[in-house]
N, C-alpha and C positions, 0 to 999 in steps of 0.2 A: 504493500500500500504506500510505499515511499513516493510514488508518482504524485500524490497529493501534496506531500510535504515540500517538494522542490518546485511546485507550481507548474510542472510540465503540462498537467491537465488541470483545468479549473472549472469548478461548478459554480454557477451563478445562483447561490442560495437566496440572496436578497431580492432577486427578480420575482420570487414567489412569496415574499414576506406577507403581503396583504392576504393572499390565499391561506397561508399558514395561520395567520392571526385570526382570520374568519373561521377556519376549521376548529382551531382551539377554543375560540369563544363559543362556537356551537356545541362542542363536546363538553365544555365546562357547564354551560346552561343545561344541557341534557342531564348531566350528572347531578346538578342541583335539583332538577325536577324529580329525578329518580329518588334522591335522598329525601325530598319532601313528601313524596307520595308513597313510594314503596318502602323506604327506610332501609336499614341494614340488619343483617342477621348477627346480633351480638352473641358472644359465647357466654358460658356460665361465669366467666370472670367479671362480666359487666351486668348480667341480668340476675345473678343469683342462681342457686341450684343446690345440688347435693355433692358433698365430698365424702367418699366412702373408702375406708382402709380395709383391704382384704388380705388375709393370710392364706397361702397355699401349702399343701402338704409337701410339695417338692419344688425344686427350682423351676421358675417359669420365665418365659421370654416375653418382653413387652410387645414385640411385633405379633406374636401369636395371640396375645390377649386382645390386641387391637383388631385383628382379623375376626376373632370370635365375636366381639362386640359389634363389629360392622355387620356381620351376618344376622345379628339380633336387632338391627336397626339403630344402634348407638355408635355409629361410626365417628361422630363428632365429639365423643367423650375424650377428655384429656386424661392420659395415663402416665403415671410417674412411678418409678421403682424406688422403694426405700432400701431394699436389699434383695437377695435372690428369691425370697419367698413372700415378701410384703409389697403390695402394690396399692397406690393411691389412685382412685378413679373419680373423676369429677364429671358430672353431667347435669343437664338442665331440668328434666322432668322429675319433680320431687314426690310423685305419687308412689304409694306402696306397691302397686302392680309393677311399675317399672323396676323398682328395687328387686322385687322377687324374680322378674324376668332376667335381669342381669346376673343375679346369683345362680339361678338355675342354668343359665348358659355357661357360666364359668365352671360350675360343678360337673356339668355334662362333658366338658372338654378337658378339665384339669383335675378332677377328683374333688375331695371334700374341702372346698374352699370355705373359709369362715370370715364373717364380718367382724372386725376388731373395733371399728369406730365409725360412726356416721355423724356428720355435721352438716347443718343447713346454712348455706350462705344466703343472707337476705338480700332483697333488692336495694336496700339502702347502701350496703357495701358496694354493690354493683354500680350504683349511681355515683358514688364517690370515686370509684376507679375511672368511670367515663370522664368525670370532670378533671381528674389528675392527668389522664391521657391527653385530653384536649389542651390542658395547660402546658404539658411537656412539648407538644408540637408548636404551640404559639410562642413559647419562650425560645425554642430553637430558631424559629423564623425571625423573631425580633433580634435575637443575638446575631444572626447572620446579617441582617440589615445594618446593624451597628458596625459589625466587622467590615462589611463591604464598603460602607460609607467612609471609614477611616482608611482602608487599604487603597481604594480606588476613588470613587466620588459618589455623591448621593444618587445621581442618576443611575450609575452602574448598580448600586445597591438595590434601588427600587426595581429595576429591570430583572435582576437576579431573583429577588424575593417573589416577584410576580410569577416568574417561571416556576419557582418551587411550589407556590400556592396552586398553580395550574396543575402540576404533577400530582399533588395530594388530592385535589378535588376529583380529578379523573380516576385516580386509583380507587377512591371511595365509590365513585359512580359505577365502575366496573364490578366492584364487589356487591353493590346493590343490585345491579343487573343480573349477575350470575347467582346471587343468593348465597355466596360463600360466607363462611363464618369469620367474624371479626373478633379476634382475641388480643390478649396483651402482646403476643408475638407479632401480630399484624402491626401494632403501634411501633414495636421495635423495627420492623421492616420499613415502615414509613420514614422513621428517623434515619435509618441507614441509607435509604434511597435519597433523602434530602441531602445528606452528606455527599453521596456519590454524584448527584446532579450538580451540587455546588462545586465540587472539584472540577468537573468538566467545564463549568461556566468560568471558573477562575483561570483555567488554562487558556481559554479563548480571550478573556478580558486582559490577561497579562500580555498577550500578543497585540491586542488592540492598543494598549498603553504604549508598548514599544514602537508601534507604527504611527502613533498619534501625530508626530511631526509632519506626516504626509497628508494631514487632513485637508489643507487648502488646495494642494495639487490634485488630490484624488477625489475628495468628497467623502462624506461619512459612510455612504452605502458601499462604495468600492473599497474603502479602507477596512471596514468590518468584514466584508465578504472575503477580502484577501486574508485577513487574520484567521477566519474560519478555515479556509483552504490550507493555510500553513500549519494548522494544528489538527487537520482532519484525520491524518493517518494515526495519530495518537488516540483520537476519540474512537475511531473504528476498531483499532486493535484492543483497546481497553474494554469496549463494549462487548466485542466478540468473545474475548477470553473470560469475561465474567458471565456472559449469557450461556455459554456451552455447559458449564457445570450446573447452572440453575435449571436448564432444560432437563438435564439428567435427573436432578432432584425431583422435578415436577413429574416426569414420566415414570421414574422407578421408585420414588419414595412412597411411604405410606400416606394415608389420608391426611394426617396432621402435617407431615413434612411437605406434601405436595401443596397444601393450602398456603403454607409460608412461602414456598418456592414460587407459587403463582403471584404473590405480592411482589417478589423480587423481579419476576419476569415482566409483569406490567410496568413496574417502576423503572426498570432499566431501559425498556423501549421508549416509554414516555419521557423519561429524563434525558436520554440521548437526543431525542427529537427536540425537546424544549431548549436544551443548551445550544443547539445549532440554530434553530429558527426563532423561538419565542423571545428569549432575552435579547438576542441580537436585533431582531425585528423591532422590538420596543425601543431600543436605543436609536436605531436609524430613524424611525418615525419621530421620536422626541427631538433629536438634534436637528432634523430637517425643519420641523415646525418652530423650534425655539433654539437657534444655534447658540453655542457657547464655545469659549476658547479652550476649555478643558472639562 
């Protein structure tokens, strides 16, 4: 991919910036509509549910337990191993029938499983977790805006944060559309993707700053487009090397792992797109409408 880095071949990304901005605006609005009408499928971490500790007569494998519970209609249950024989299972339906079904399924597969402890997680705790998760994302975005404002300029910071907000909204919209479960691991994935996308944007903006002396001779659209092309090989290589193991996790991992991998999959694709088109397009439009020396 070095052909992009030495500008032998050049893609005119900024030629399609209005189309990209329009598409992103449409996707963001559709995501917000989905979130407002359909909502999202929160996990037991956020909605409350049951936490059940089960002891098995012999050593058990978490993957085998997850398969057994999936066959019993509890594929979204969270499973955590305490040791070789003790497993913690968390699920949403707090009814006695569901508890009996899970225990019967485990006993049929693994022998005389015994419930050691059962705790109910109330919806109040789930609400607190939702608020804390939202605060974590907002604090991260505000921190990034401050950092970008000091390192580059206020305009660069606003453009970058807008692209990150765009990524997060579309990720939530995709999860709402597909009905996939949103858990605390999803929040971790969102924060990771925000950092990943930010790193891509910083690479491009660093090159823009290096080329800024050419602003008068080239114009802001050509300058930013050249900067994107000069860093394109790095962007493509990073995205591909990250995407390949994520695809393997998505296809070959269990239900819980594939759900997390799906978040990374969507985030990497959307984040790479936004770092090339959205942040850059916002800067071009802003500077063309209100020029500034820096």
